[in-house]
C-alpha positions as a Python dict, from the first residue, in 0.01 Angstrom:
ca = {
    (1, 'M'): (0, 0, 0),
    (2, 'T'): (150, 280, 218),
    (3, 'R'): (-131, 239, 431),
    (4, 'A'): (-104, -89, 469),
    (5, 'R'): (299, -75, 567),
    (6, 'I'): (232, 88, 824),
    (7, 'L'): (-21, -79, 956),
    (8, 'E'): (176, -403, 907),
    (9, 'S'): (498, -271, 1099),
    (10, 'A'): (285, -125, 1351),
    (11, 'F'): (133, -505, 1411),
    (12, 'E'): (466, -624, 1435),
    (13, 'L'): (625, -368, 1623),
    (14, 'F'): (331, -400, 1861),
    (15, 'V'): (331, -749, 1887),
    (16, 'D'): (676, -726, 1974),
    (17, 'K'): (704, -453, 2264),
    (18, 'G'): (323, -349, 2314),
    (19, 'F'): (159, -28, 2250),
    (20, 'A'): (401, 208, 2568),
    (21, 'A'): (737, 95, 2423),
    (22, 'V'): (714, 165, 2071),
    (23, 'S'): (738, 559, 1920),
    (24, 'V'): (566, 687, 1613),
    (25, 'R'): (965, 730, 1507),
    (26, 'E'): (998, 344, 1525),
    (27, 'I'): (689, 251, 1308),
    (28, 'A'): (815, 516, 1035),
    (29, 'E'): (1163, 407, 1035),
    (30, 'R'): (1002, 56, 1024),
    (31, 'S'): (765, 127, 732),
    (32, 'E'): (977, 378, 557),
    (33, 'V'): (753, 682, 554),
    (34, 'T'): (750, 1011, 752),
    (35, 'K'): (612, 1030, 1110),
    (36, 'S'): (369, 1301, 956),
    (37, 'L'): (256, 1068, 723),
    (38, 'I'): (197, 831, 981),
    (39, 'H'): (-1, 1163, 1173),
    (40, 'H'): (-182, 1176, 821),
    (41, 'H'): (-367, 886, 814),
    (42, 'F'): (-411, 749, 1148),
    (43, 'G'): (-407, 1083, 1358),
    (44, 'G'): (-110, 994, 1569),
    (45, 'K'): (1, 684, 1775),
    (46, 'E'): (-327, 605, 1910),
    (47, 'G'): (-513, 610, 1631),
    (48, 'L'): (-269, 381, 1488),
    (49, 'W'): (-275, 125, 1766),
    (50, 'E'): (-672, 124, 1758),
    (51, 'E'): (-659, 32, 1426),
    (52, 'V'): (-418, -219, 1452),
    (53, 'K'): (-627, -387, 1716),
    (54, 'Q'): (-960, -381, 1508),
    (55, 'L'): (-752, -516, 1231),
    (56, 'A'): (-608, -803, 1401),
    (57, 'F'): (-949, -905, 1553),
    (58, 'A'): (-1181, -845, 1219),
    (59, 'Q'): (-1164, -1157, 1033),
    (60, 'Y'): (-1257, -1337, 1364),
    (61, 'Y'): (-1542, -1155, 1437),
    (62, 'Q'): (-1696, -1119, 1089),
    (63, 'G'): (-1716, -1510, 1106),
    (64, 'Q'): (-1826, -1549, 1464),
    (65, 'K'): (-2095, -1268, 1448),
    (66, 'E'): (-2265, -1427, 1161),
    (67, 'E'): (-2279, -1749, 1337),
    (68, 'L'): (-2420, -1610, 1643),
    (69, 'D'): (-2658, -1380, 1402),
    (70, 'Q'): (-2788, -1673, 1200),
    (71, 'A'): (-2846, -1924, 1494),
    (72, 'E'): (-3214, -2032, 1470),
    (73, 'Q'): (-3163, -2198, 1840),
    (74, 'P'): (-2930, -2097, 2075),
    (75, 'G'): (-2797, -2357, 2284),
    (76, 'P'): (-2503, -2607, 2429),
    (77, 'E'): (-2381, -2676, 2055),
    (78, 'L'): (-2368, -2282, 1952),
    (79, 'I'): (-2172, -2208, 2241),
    (80, 'M'): (-1924, -2519, 2193),
    (81, 'R'): (-1866, -2419, 1839),
    (82, 'A'): (-1773, -2045, 1987),
    (83, 'V'): (-1528, -2173, 2221),
    (84, 'I'): (-1373, -2398, 1918),
    (85, 'N'): (-1400, -2125, 1663),
    (86, 'Y'): (-1195, -1848, 1922),
    (87, 'F'): (-939, -2118, 2027),
    (88, 'E'): (-893, -2193, 1677),
    (89, 'F'): (-852, -1816, 1599),
    (90, 'L'): (-591, -1783, 1893),
    (91, 'R'): (-395, -2071, 1751),
    (92, 'N'): (-341, -1969, 1407),
    (93, 'N'): (-267, -1618, 1513),
    (94, 'P'): (2, -1596, 1754),
    (95, 'G'): (75, -1247, 1688),
    (96, 'V'): (-299, -1160, 1779),
    (97, 'V'): (-233, -1344, 2107),
    (98, 'R'): (62, -1146, 2178),
    (99, 'L'): (-113, -815, 2062),
    (100, 'F'): (-410, -896, 2340),
    (101, 'A'): (-137, -985, 2629),
    (102, 'W'): (8, -635, 2586),
    (103, 'T'): (-355, -478, 2560),
    (104, 'H'): (-385, -668, 2918),
    (105, 'L'): (-61, -584, 3037),
    (106, 'E'): (-78, -191, 2988),
    (107, 'G'): (-416, -147, 3069),
    (108, 'D'): (-603, -75, 2778),
    (109, 'T'): (-971, -61, 2822),
    (110, 'S'): (-1061, 58, 2483),
    (111, 'C'): (-1269, -235, 2415),
    (112, 'S'): (-1288, -208, 2025),
    (113, 'E'): (-1653, -184, 1896),
    (114, 'M'): (-1609, -516, 1771),
    (115, 'D'): (-1523, -757, 2081),
    (116, 'G'): (-1808, -539, 2318),
    (117, 'E'): (-2050, -685, 2028),
    (118, 'L'): (-1962, -1003, 1996),
    (119, 'V'): (-1955, -1008, 2368),
    (120, 'R'): (-2305, -862, 2391),
    (121, 'L'): (-2446, -1104, 2115),
    (122, 'G'): (-2302, -1397, 2281),
    (123, 'A'): (-2429, -1313, 2605),
    (124, 'E'): (-2753, -1289, 2440),
    (125, 'R'): (-2743, -1609, 2298),
    (126, 'V'): (-2648, -1780, 2616),
    (127, 'R'): (-2964, -1587, 2791),
    (128, 'Q'): (-3209, -1722, 2507),
    (129, 'A'): (-3051, -2076, 2574),
    (130, 'Q'): (-3119, -2036, 2934),
    (131, 'Q'): (-3494, -1871, 2885),
    (132, 'A'): (-3533, -2250, 2667),
    (133, 'G'): (-3397, -2434, 2972),
    (134, 'L'): (-3100, -2539, 2772),
    (135, 'L'): (-2827, -2398, 3017),
    (136, 'R'): (-2845, -2358, 3344),
    (137, 'D'): (-3010, -2023, 3439),
    (138, 'D'): (-2798, -1918, 3757),
    (139, 'V'): (-2499, -1792, 3615),
    (140, 'N'): (-2447, -1508, 3419),
    (141, 'P'): (-2434, -1492, 3046),
    (142, 'T'): (-2176, -1236, 3017),
    (143, 'H'): (-1975, -1401, 3253),
    (144, 'V'): (-1967, -1721, 3060),
    (145, 'V'): (-1847, -1573, 2756),
    (146, 'T'): (-1599, -1409, 2949),
    (147, 'I'): (-1489, -1738, 3098),
    (148, 'F'): (-1435, -1929, 2782),
    (149, 'V'): (-1281, -1618, 2597),
    (150, 'S'): (-1030, -1562, 2910),
    (151, 'L'): (-906, -1957, 2935),
    (152, 'C'): (-853, -1992, 2562),
    (153, 'T'): (-645, -1672, 2577),
    (154, 'Q'): (-474, -1764, 2888),
    (155, 'W'): (-354, -2107, 2721),
    (156, 'F'): (-200, -1948, 2456),
    (157, 'E'): (-64, -1661, 2654),
    (158, 'A'): (108, -1922, 2877),
    (159, 'R'): (144, -2184, 2668),
    (160, 'D'): (537, -2227, 2661),
    (161, 'H'): (536, -2182, 3026),
    (162, 'H'): (297, -2456, 3100),
    (163, 'C'): (397, -2681, 2814),
    (164, 'N'): (710, -2849, 3004),
    (165, 'W'): (425, -2902, 3329),
    (166, 'P'): (414, -3307, 3396),
    (167, 'G'): (114, -3465, 3227),
    (168, 'M'): (74, -3145, 2995),
    (169, 'G'): (-146, -3240, 2677),
    (170, 'S'): (-145, -3119, 2304),
    (171, 'D'): (-365, -2776, 2215),
    (172, 'Q'): (-637, -3014, 2120),
    (173, 'E'): (-652, -3208, 2421),
    (174, 'F'): (-665, -2903, 2620),
    (175, 'L'): (-938, -2797, 2476),
    (176, 'D'): (-1138, -3132, 2441),
    (177, 'D'): (-1116, -3134, 2818),
    (178, 'F'): (-1202, -2767, 2848),
    (179, 'L'): (-1516, -2837, 2618),
    (180, 'K'): (-1612, -3147, 2869),
    (181, 'V'): (-1570, -2983, 3196),
    (182, 'F'): (-1725, -2591, 3074),
    (183, 'M'): (-2018, -2724, 2847),
    (184, 'E'): (-2115, -3000, 3186),
    (185, 'G'): (-2094, -2700, 3448),
    (186, 'L'): (-2344, -2530, 3177),
    (187, 'L'): (-2597, -2758, 3178),
    (188, 'P'): (-2928, -2737, 3377),
    (189, 'R'): (-2920, -2893, 3706),
    (190, 'P'): (-3193, -3170, 3824),
}
């Protein structure tokens, strides 16, 4: 109960202010605990930050890892589902989008094991589809994963800004168009 309250308070503060601007004192006050209790549970602000990021990503990670692990025939359909799953995860979790933005703005290079594992597994499925002739083989598989992760994340990070651009469509319209362009670009060349 206390641990969960600390994590929830830290998540809210990190989403609002980022890692650098939040103090252990603020987290303690918001969660109504002592600073020493935070140190006891998490070893300090850095440990708490890592756990908050991991918890924010855990639900998506589990579902996506299962899908990638169980894929019998990796190919365009698997890649398309991965894009849709990530896009939907971000759409349904705006706090996570802000948390990710803070990690990028603050130069956080501590990629969680979950994040790295999904990139590795996703790139391996792309590589397998390339070897089977289902996807073009002249692109780096890790770049394929990075492109869709980056573009989906950027859509939600900047959506409030570009929603007023002339002709800008809805989230679904953007996803539909992105999938057309992205998936067409991945198909083998004649």
